[in-house]
C-alpha positions in Angstrom: -21.0 11.1 7.0 -17.2 11.7 6.5 -14.6 9.7 8.3 -13.7 12.8 10.4 -17.2 13.1 11.8 -17.5 9.3 12.3 -14.2 9.2 14.2 -15.2 12.2 16.3 -18.7 10.8 17.0 -17.3 7.4 18.0 -14.7 9.0 20.2 -17.2 11.4 21.8 -19.7 8.6 22.3 -17.2 6.4 24.1 -16.0 9.3 26.2 -19.6 10.1 27.1 -20.2 6.6 28.3 -16.9 6.6 30.3 -17.8 10.0 31.8 -21.2 8.8 32.7 -19.9 5.7 34.3 -17.2 7.7 36.2 -19.6 10.3 37.4 -22.0 7.6 38.6 -19.2 5.8 40.4 -18.1 9.0 42.1 -21.6 10.0 43.0 -22.4 6.5 44.3 -19.2 6.3 46.3 -19.9 9.6 48.0 -23.6 8.9 48.5 -23.1 5.5 50.1 -20.3 6.6 52.3 -22.2 9.7 53.4 -25.5 8.0 54.2 -23.7 4.9 55.4 -22.2 6.8 58.3 -25.5 8.4 59.1 -27.4 5.1 59.0 -24.8 3.5 61.4 -25.2 6.4 63.7 -29.1 6.2 63.6 -29.0 2.4 64.4 -26.6 3.0 67.3 -28.9 5.7 68.6 -32.0 3.5 68.3 -30.3 0.8 70.4 -29.4 3.3 73.1 -32.8 4.9 73.4 -35.2 3.0 75.8 -38.9 3.9 75.7 -40.5 3.7 79.1 -43.5 5.2 81.1 -42.9 8.4 83.1 -43.8 12.0 83.5 -44.2 14.0 80.4 -43.0 17.6 80.1 -46.5 18.7 81.0 -46.5 16.7 84.2 -48.8 14.0 83.0 -48.0 10.3 83.1 -47.1 8.8 79.7 -44.3 7.1 77.6 -40.9 8.8 77.8 -37.5 8.3 76.1 -34.5 7.5 78.3 -31.1 7.5 76.7 -28.7 9.9 74.9 -30.2 12.2 72.2 -27.6 14.2 70.2 -27.9 17.8 69.2 -28.8 16.9 65.7 -30.6 13.6 66.4 -34.4 13.5 66.9 -36.4 10.6 68.4 -40.0 9.9 69.2 -42.1 6.8 70.3 -45.7 6.1 69.8 -47.7 3.5 71.9 -50.7 2.4 69.9 -52.8 1.4 72.9 -52.2 4.7 74.8 -52.4 6.8 71.6 -49.8 9.1 73.0 -46.9 10.7 71.1 -43.7 11.3 73.1 -41.1 13.5 71.6 -37.5 13.9 72.5 -36.5 17.3 73.9 -34.9 18.6 70.7 -38.1 17.8 68.8 -40.4 19.6 71.2 -38.2 22.7 71.1 -38.8 23.0 67.3 -42.4 21.7 67.4 -41.5 18.8 65.0 -43.5 15.5 64.7 -42.9 12.6 62.3 -45.6 10.6 60.7 -46.1 7.2 62.2 -47.3 4.1 60.3 -50.5 2.2 61.1 -50.1 -0.6 63.7 -50.5 -3.4 61.1 -47.8 -1.8 58.9 -45.1 -1.4 61.5 -43.3 -4.6 60.7 -43.4 -3.9 56.9 -42.0 -0.4 57.2 -39.1 -1.0 59.5 -35.8 0.4 58.2 -34.7 3.7 56.7 -36.7 6.3 54.9 -36.1 9.9 53.8 -38.8 12.6 54.2 -39.2 16.3 54.2 -40.8 18.1 57.2 -41.2 21.8 57.2 -39.1 21.9 54.0 -36.2 20.2 55.8 -34.9 16.8 54.8 -34.6 14.0 57.4 -33.2 10.5 57.3 -35.5 8.4 59.6 -34.9 5.0 61.1 -38.0 3.3 62.6 -38.5 0.0 64.3 -41.2 -1.8 66.3 -40.7 -1.8 70.1 -42.5 -3.1 73.2 -43.1 -0.5 75.9 -43.5 -1.8 79.5 -46.2 -0.1 81.5 -48.0 -0.9 84.8 -50.7 -2.5 82.8 -48.3 -4.7 80.8 -46.3 -4.4 77.6 -47.7 -2.4 74.8 -46.8 -2.3 71.1 -45.2 0.9 69.8 -42.9 2.3 67.1 -39.6 4.0 67.7 -38.4 6.6 65.2 -34.9 8.1 65.3 -34.0 10.8 62.7 -31.2 13.1 61.7 -31.2 16.3 59.7 -29.5 15.7 56.3 -29.8 19.2 54.8 -26.0 19.6 54.5 -25.6 16.1 52.9 -28.5 16.7 50.4 -27.0 20.1 49.5 -23.5 18.6 49.1 -24.8 15.7 47.0 -26.9 18.0 44.8 -23.9 20.2 44.2 -21.7 17.1 43.4 -24.3 15.9 41.0 -24.5 19.3 39.3 -20.7 19.5 39.1 -20.4 16.0 37.6 -23.1 16.7 35.1 -21.9 20.1 34.0 -18.3 19.0 34.1 -19.0 15.9 32.0 -21.0 17.9 29.5 -18.4 20.6 29.2 -15.7 17.9 28.9 -17.7 16.2 26.2 -18.2 19.4 24.3 -14.5 20.3 24.6 -13.5 16.7 23.6 -15.8 16.8 20.6 -14.4 20.2 19.4 -10.7 19.2 19.9 -11.4 15.7 18.6 -12.9 17.2 15.4 -9.9 19.5 15.1 -7.4 16.7 15.6 -9.4 14.4 13.2 -9.3 17.1 10.5 -5.6 17.7 11.1 -4.9 13.9 11.1 -7.0 13.3 8.0 -5.6 16.3 6.0 -2.9 14.1 4.4 -5.6 11.9 3.1 -7.1 15.0 1.5 -3.7 15.6 -0.1 -3.7 12.0 -1.4 -7.2 12.5 -2.9 -6.2 15.8 -4.5 -3.1 14.2 -6.0 -5.1 11.2 -7.3 -7.7 13.6 -8.8 -4.9 15.6 -10.4 -3.4 12.5 -12.0 -6.9 11.3 -13.1 -7.7 14.6 -14.8 -4.2 15.3 -16.2 -1.1 13.5 -17.5 1.5 14.8 -15.0 2.7 11.8 -13.1 5.7 13.6 -11.6 3.7 15.2 -8.8 4.3 13.9 -5.3 2.6 14.4 -1.9 4.7 16.4 0.5 4.5 15.2 4.0 6.6 16.2 7.0 4.7 14.4 9.7 5.7 11.4 11.8 6.2 8.0 10.1 2.9 6.7 11.3 0.1 4.9 9.3 -0.6 8.1 7.4 3.1 8.6 6.7 3.4 5.1 5.5 0.3 5.5 3.3 1.7 8.6 1.7 5.1 6.9 1.2 3.3 4.0 -0.5 1.3 6.4 -2.7 4.4 8.3 -3.7 6.1 5.0 -4.5 3.1 3.9 -6.5 3.1 7.2 -8.4 6.8 6.8 -9.1 6.3 3.3 -10.5 3.3 4.6 -12.5 5.4 7.4 -13.9 8.2 4.9 -14.8 5.6 2.6 -16.3 4.0 5.4 -18.2 7.3 6.6 -19.6 8.2 3.0 -20.6 4.8 2.7 -22.2 5.3 6.0 -24.1 8.8 4.8 -25.1 7.4 1.5 -26.2 4.7 3.2 -28.3 7.3 5.5 -29.8 9.6 2.5 -30.5 6.6 0.6 -32.0 5.7 3.5 -34.2 9.2 4.0 -35.3 9.5 0.2 -35.8 6.4 0.1 -38.0 7.5 3.2 -39.9 11.0 1.7 -40.5 9.6 -1.7 -41.4 7.2 -0.1 -43.9 10.1 1.8 -45.4 12.2 -1.3 -45.6 9.4 -3.3 -47.1 8.4 -0.6 -49.6 11.7 -0.8 -51.5 11.7 -4.6 -52.3 8.0 -4.5 -53.0 8.5 -1.6 -55.4 11.4 -3.4 -57.1 9.4 -6.7 -57.4 6.3 -4.9 -58.7 8.4 -2.9 -61.3 10.1 -6.0 -62.6 6.8 -8.0 -62.8 5.2 -5.1 -64.7 8.2 -5.1 -67.1 8.0 -8.8 -67.6 4.3 -8.6 -68.1 4.6 -6.0 -70.8 7.4 -7.9 -72.6 5.6 -11.2 -72.5 2.3 -9.7 -73.7 3.9 -8.1 -76.8 2.8 -9.6 -80.1 5.6 -10.9 -82.3 7.2 -8.1 -84.3 6.1 -5.4 -81.9 9.3 -5.4 -79.8 12.5 -3.9 -81.2 14.6 -6.2 -79.0 15.9 -9.5 -80.1 14.9 -12.7 -78.4 18.3 -12.9 -76.7 17.9 -9.4 -75.3 14.4 -10.2 -74.0 15.7 -13.4 -72.5 18.6 -11.5 -70.8 16.2 -8.8 -69.5 13.8 -11.5 -68.2 16.7 -13.3 -66.4 17.8 -10.0 -64.8 14.3 -9.2 -63.7 13.7 -12.6 -62.2 17.1 -12.3 -60.4 16.1 -8.9 -59.0 12.8 -10.4 -57.8 14.6 -13.4 -56.2 17.0 -11.1 -54.4 14.3 -8.8 -53.1 12.3 -11.8 -52.0 15.2 -13.1 -50.1 15.7 -9.7 -48.5 12.0 -9.6 -47.5 12.4 -13.1 -46.1 15.3 -12.0 -44.0 13.4 -8.9 -42.8 10.4 -10.9 -41.8 12.5 -13.5 -40.0 14.4 -10.7 -38.1 11.1 -9.1 -37.2 9.7 -12.4 -35.9 12.8 -12.8 -33.8 12.4 -9.3 -32.3 8.7 -9.9 -31.8 9.6 -13.0 -29.8 11.9 -11.0 -27.7 9.2 -8.3 -27.1 6.8 -10.9 -25.8 9.3 -12.1 -23.3 9.6 -15.6 -24.8 12.9 -17.4 -24.3 14.5 -20.5 -25.6 15.9 -23.8 -24.2 19.4 -23.7 -22.8 21.9 -26.4 -22.1 25.7 -26.7 -21.7 27.5 -25.8 -24.9 31.1 -26.7 -25.5 33.0 -23.6 -26.7 35.8 -25.1 -28.8 33.5 -27.1 -31.2 31.1 -24.2 -31.6 33.8 -21.6 -32.2 35.5 -23.9 -34.7 32.3 -24.5 -36.6 31.5 -20.8 -36.7 35.0 -19.9 -37.9 34.7 -22.5 -40.7 31.3 -21.5 -41.9 32.2 -17.7 -41.7 34.9 -18.3 -44.3 32.2 -18.9 -46.9 30.4 -15.6 -46.3 30.6 -12.9 -49.0 33.6 -10.7 -48.1 36.4 -8.6 -49.4 38.5 -8.5 -46.3 40.8 -11.3 -45.1 39.5 -13.7 -42.5 41.7 -14.5 -39.6 40.9 -17.0 -36.8 42.9 -17.0 -33.5 44.0 -20.1 -31.6 41.0 -22.0 -30.1 42.9 -24.7 -28.1 42.5 -22.9 -24.8 38.7 -23.2 -25.2 38.9 -27.0 -24.9 36.9 -28.2 -21.9 35.2 -24.8 -21.4 31.4 -24.7 -21.4 28.7 -22.0 -21.3 24.9 -22.5 -20.6 23.0 -21.4 -23.7 21.4 -22.3 -27.0 23.9 -23.3 -29.6 21.8 -22.2 -32.6 21.1 -18.7 -31.2 24.7 -18.3 -30.1 25.9 -19.1 -33.7 23.3 -16.7 -35.1 24.5 -14.0 -32.8 28.2 -14.6 -33.8 27.3 -14.6 -37.5 25.6 -11.3 -37.1 28.7 -9.7 -35.8 31.0 -11.4 -38.3 28.7 -10.5 -41.2 28.6 -6.9 -40.0 32.4 -6.8 -39.8 32.7 -8.1 -43.4 30.2 -5.5 -44.7 32.0 -2.5 -43.1 35.5 -3.7 -44.0 36.0 -3.2 -47.7 39.6 -4.0 -47.3 41.7 -5.2 -44.4 41.3 -8.0 -41.9 38.5 -9.4 -39.7 39.7 -11.5 -36.8 37.9 -13.9 -34.4 39.4 -15.0 -31.2 38.5 -15.6 -27.5 39.9 -14.4 -24.1 39.1 -15.2 -20.5 38.6 -12.8 -17.6 37.7 -14.1 -14.2 34.5 -16.2 -14.6 33.7 -15.0 -18.2 34.7 -15.8 -21.7 35.1 -12.9 -24.1 34.5 -13.7 -27.8 36.2 -11.0 -29.8 35.5 -9.9 -33.3 37.9 -7.3 -34.6 37.9 -5.5 -38.0 40.0 -2.8 -39.6 37.1 -1.3 -41.5 35.4 2.1 -41.6 34.7 2.2 -37.9 32.2 4.5 -36.2 32.0 7.8 -34.5 31.7 7.6 -30.7 28.3 9.3 -30.7 26.9 6.5 -32.8 27.8 3.7 -30.4 24.8 4.1 -28.0 22.4 3.7 -30.9 23.9 0.8 -32.9 21.7 -1.7 -31.1 18.5 0.2 -31.8 16.2 -1.3 -34.4 16.6 -0.2 -38.0 19.5 2.1 -36.9 22.4 2.4 -39.4 25.1 5.0 -39.5 24.5 7.8 -42.0 27.7 7.0 -43.8 26.6 3.4 -44.4 23.0 4.0 -45.5 22.6 3.1 -49.2 26.2 1.9 -49.3 26.2 -1.4 -47.4 23.5 -4.0 -47.6 21.3 -4.5 -44.6 18.1 -3.4 -42.8 19.5 -2.5 -39.3 17.9 -5.3 -37.3 20.9 -7.6 -36.9 22.6 -6.0 -33.9 19.2 -5.6 -32.1 18.7 -9.4 -32.4 22.3 -10.1 -31.3 21.8 -7.9 -28.2 18.6 -9.7 -27.3 20.4 -13.1 -27.6 23.3 -11.8 -25.4 20.9 -10.5 -22.8 19.0 -13.9 -22.7 22.3 -15.6 -22.0 23.1 -13.2 -19.1 26.0 -11.7 -21.0 27.1 -8.2 -22.1 28.8 -6.6 -25.1 31.7 -4.2 -25.2 32.4 -1.9 -28.2 35.7 -0.2 -29.0 35.7 1.8 -32.2 37.4 4.7 -34.0 36.3 6.2 -37.2 38.4 5.2 -40.1 40.4 2.6 -38.1 38.0 -0.2 -37.3 35.7 -1.7 -34.6 36.1 -4.4 -32.0 33.2 -6.2 -30.4 33.8 -8.3 -27.3 30.8 -10.5 -26.3 31.2 -11.5 -22.6 29.4 -14.7 -21.5 29.5 -16.5 -18.1 31.4 -19.7 -18.0 29.9 -23.0 -16.6 32.3 -24.3 -13.9 30.2 -27.3 -13.0 30.7 -30.3 -15.3 27.9 -30.6 -17.8 25.4 -33.4 -17.4 25.7 -36.2 -20.0 
């Protein structure tokens, strides 16, 4: 059974019980009030009627009733010893007699009863009485009755009205309840359709349109739409990640293929030379030795290149897994001085200029010294590679609560369209491919290190005029713990 039918059934069942209880309460209230007044009236009449001996209507001596008898009230007395039935005047006129109980049952049957005589309903009150005669007191029974045809008709009509009205109300409530349940649950159907559409397809951009009130259904649809949005973003991120991974594997394979091909070619060459018999080679021993040295040097260079590539790939794999590194307060002046000194030994053709570092004294940042130095060497080494002639400068500036480490070169620069891609893995400007040494992973690693330190990088470049990188890192204002 669907939720709509269950809700409607529960609602209708509760309404049926409430209608039944209300109808019973209304009917009971009217019944007891109607018959309560009649019973009080009969009791009062029974107290006012006095059975006695006297002349009957036919002139004979017998028991008679003395006291008021209303137009709609009927009374009779029966004296068991005399076996005479005395009727009130209004009973004799319509030739009406009530059944009387046996003498031994009079005490048991005192009270009210309802009976039909001649097809007419009567409410009868009977009680045992003693009738005084010349021969003494005799036991008898007094019956006082009232015609209740109007009351029975009215209560029957009331019962029918309550039953028919309750049934009609229940049918109408079930019909409208089912309609409202369907209307209220229709957004749930939209949610199911959207979920089925997503399950059977790949379009996560679909959303559930809802213009109803912000009730539970509205909040549910809002939650589902929000969930769909997050799923869409996650799916896009996953697709981008897969695309990046595929590109990464393709680029890594390409980068590894070149050194492996060079190493294998040189090894094959050395193997052929060393397997030659004496006299087979036309080269002198000096030439063979020189060729061997060059081949071994090529193998060593390519091995170092592969080692750097593997190390860079491990660093990026660590960043992809979300792993981080330990951080502690790092003094800026000693670190920058050491970086400047060691950078002077890097292979370069440009001049190396270091700005004043005195204003860094006493300034600290929270980070990892080794990774910070690796990041700075990546930028400096890049500047040397792309500056065949000119100057590479290192200095530092302050702005608000940050320190900006600035590396400036007067090299080949970049086009502005290339700037958004320079931190992508294996990306290298077209003009630099095959000209400058490198595999295109350095800046990706540097960007990861900057992000892990809560910093940012600013790039200013112009093609043919040079490039400036400014690495902004937050300063530590609290004194470092010793």
